[in-house]
N, C-alpha and C positions, 0 to 999 in steps of 0.2 A: 767326789763329795760335792753336794749341791750347795749353792750359796745361801746362807741363812737369810730368811726374809723377816727383818725386824720391823718393817713397816708395810702396810697394805692399803688398799683403797679406803677402808674404814678410817684408818689413821689420817689419811689425806683429807677426807671429808671433815674430820674433827678439826684439824689445824686450819683448813682453808675456810671453814665456816659456810654459812648459807647465804652469803652475799650474792647479789645478782652479777652475772657475767655480761660484759659488753661486747657486742659483735662489731664487725667493721667490714667495709667494702674494699679496704686497702689491699693491694696486691703485694705489699711488702710489710715487714715487721713494723708495727706502730704501737706506741704506748703513751702513757701520760708522762713518761720520763724521757727527756731529750738525751740523757746519758745512755739509757738502754737502747734508744733508737739509733745511736751512733755505732756503725759497724766497727770503726777504729777503736772505740772505747770497749766494745765487747771483746774484740780480739786481744787488746793489751791486757784486759782484766783476766781473761782466761789464761793467757800465756804467763803472766806474772804470778798468778795464783798457783799454777800447776807445773811450771817448769822446775827442773833441777838447777842447782848451782854447780853445773858440770865443769870438767877440766878445760872446756873450750870457751868458758864465759865467766865473767865476774859477777859476784852477787849483786853488785851495784849497776849492772847493765840495764839499759832501757829506762833509766830515770829521766833522761832528757826527753825521750819519746813520750813517756807518760805525762810529763809536764806540758809538752806541746799539745797533746790530745786534750787534756783537761782544760788548758787555756783556750783552746778553740771552742769550748762549750760554755764558756763563762758569759754572763750578762755584763759586758764591759761598761755600758752606760750606767747601769745600776751600781757597779763597783766604783766607778769614778765619783759618783755622787756620794756614796758611802765613805769613800776615802777622804773627800773634802770635809764631810761632816765630822769624821773622827779627828782630823787635823785641827778643826776649829774647837773641838771639845777637849783635846789632850795636848797640853803644852810640850810634853816630852816627844810626842810623835811629830809635832810641828817643828821642833828644834832639830830632830833627826833628819827630816826632809830638807830643811834649810841649810844644814851644815854640809858643805861640799867635800869635806875631808873623808878619806877612807883610811883604813889601817895600812901602814907601810908594809910593803911586801918584798922589797929588794934587800939582798944581803948587806949592802953598804949602809942602808938605813938602820939595820938591826944589829950590826956587829958591835962588839964591845959592851954588851949589856951587863948590868950588875946581876949577880946570881939571885934567882928567885923572883925576878921581875917579869912582867908580861912581855917586855921586849925580848928577854932571853927565851921565853917559851916560843914566841913567834919565830925566832931565829932557829931554834931546835926543830920546829915543824918544817921549815924550809929545808933544812939539812936532811930530814927524813923523806923528802921528795913530795911533800904536799904542795898543792897549788891553790893559793887563796883566791885566785881569780876565776875559778871554775864558775860556769853559769853566767858569766858576764857578757858573753857574745862579742862579736867583732864590731858590729855597728853601734853608733851612738844611740842611746835609748830615745824613743820618739815621744814619750810622754812622762809626766812626773811620776805616775804610778809605776812605770817601768824602771825609772831611775831608783825609786824606792825599793823595788823588788831586788834589783841588782846589788844595791848597797846592803840590803838585809842578808842576802845570800853570802856576801863577802865576809860577814861576821860568823858564819857557821862554824868554822874550825876554831875560832876564838872561843866560842861557846863551849866546845869540847875542852879546851884548856882551862877555862875558868870554872866550869862545873866539876871537873875531874872525871867526866864520863869519857872513856876512851873511844877510839874510832873503830873498835871491833863491833860485832853484831849486837851484843848486849848493850854496849855504850850508846849505839845509835838508838836502840829502843828507849833507854833511859832519857836521853836528851830530847827525843821527840815527845815523850810523855810529859816531861817537865815543861816543854814549850806549850803543849796543849793546855795544861793547867794554867799557865801564866797568861796565855792568849785570852782564854774565856773569862779569866778574872779581871782582865784589864780593858778589853775591847768589847763592843757590842757583839752579840753572838754571830750575826751575819758576817761581820768583818773578821772575827776570829776564825770562823769556818773557812773563809777564803784563804787566810794565812796558813791554815792547817790542812788544806785540801790534799796537796800532794803527799805530805807526810802521813796523813791518814791512809791514803791509798797504798803507799809503800809499806806501811806498818801492817796493814791487813794481809798484803801479799806475803810479807816476811813470816807472819804467824802461820799462814796456811802452808807455806813451803816447809817450815819447821815441823809442823804436825805430820806432813806427808812423808818427808824424807830425812829429817834431822831431829828426831824426838829427843835426842840427848841434850839439846840446847833449850828445849821448851821451858823447863823449870827455871833456868837462869834468866831467860827472857821474861818470864813472869816476875821473877825477883826484881829485874831491872824496871819493869813497869811500876812496881811498888816504890822503889827507890827514887825513880824519876818523878813520880807524882808527889811524893813527900817533899822533894827538893823544890819542885816548881811552885808548890803552894807557899813556900817561904820567900820566894823572890820578891823584891820590892816592885819590880816591873819586868816586862819581857826583856831578856838580855840583849837583844839586838838594838834596843834603845839606849843602852849604856854607852856613854861617849868614850869608847876605848882609846881613841886617838889622844885623849887627855891623860890616859892612865898607863902609858907605855912603861914608865919608870916606877910605877907602883909595884910593891910586892903582890904577888897573886893572892896570898892569904889576906892581905888588907882589902883587896877588891872584893873578895868573897864576903868578908865581914861587912863591908860598906853596903852591899846590895843583897844581903840576906841569903847567900848561897851556902847551904849547909849540907852535911851528909854525903860528901864525896866518897866514893868507894876507894879501897886501897889500890895502889898502883899495881897493875898486872893481874888483878883478880879474875878478869874475864878474858885474858889473852887467848886462852885455849879455845874460845868459841870461834875464833877466826877459822881454824882448821875444821872444827866440828860442824860448822855451818856451810860446808861446801864439800863436793866430792874430792877425793885425793888428787892433788896436783902432781902428776907423774909425767915426766917428759915422754912424749910419744904415746901416751895412753889414749885409748879409744873413748869417745864420749859415751856416757852410760846409756843403757837402753831405757827409753821412757816407759 
């Protein structure tokens, strides 16, 4: 059976338009996009868009590699200037950067918590095997913007607890979408875009892989987009700016009410997406054919 031809040259001409084409004397790929010009960016994009979540790999694999590649393509002097301007404009951002405290992560600091408090949730996450220190690196940060990024990432799992968005694939979609809404409502677009860059890339890859290999989760991912967007619009400010170190013994529900966090999904509603968004985890199974 021949492959259906849904598009042809006439369609391509219609979509591409009659704009002029620019020639080049370059012997290598060159474009107006330094992202497209990067071989590493092209490779990681193709891989993350098109790979399976096979039994030999985690769905969260290559996040660090993606971050490093994107970071290598940033205009850091421009970002430093933007960062300073946003700190001067936004007291909450300035306070976040000036506060040296981070959320406690040792069992000794978290044990004996009252039921329903943030401290109890943190302790439960530790017992489940989560590491709040992911992404912080071994070396001391070399700049204030690097310290800012590490401290912001440190709050990621706390955001899961406070929003009620779980750590399964749909919960990650919801949380990323909520953050996107909050970032663009609070920061200037260029700074919001930088904060959101990696999450946007990972989200695009997640949606493409779902479409290609795991269509059973596509609708719930779409639902999570809606739920996350609705919640993010209600936040008083991006959640990483919330002084969680001061709220450890608050009831989680009180924190939600204080900061406009509404519409948390029911516990366990998306747990099934963990298995549905990956190939079967069978001991000794051969990796799937690509």
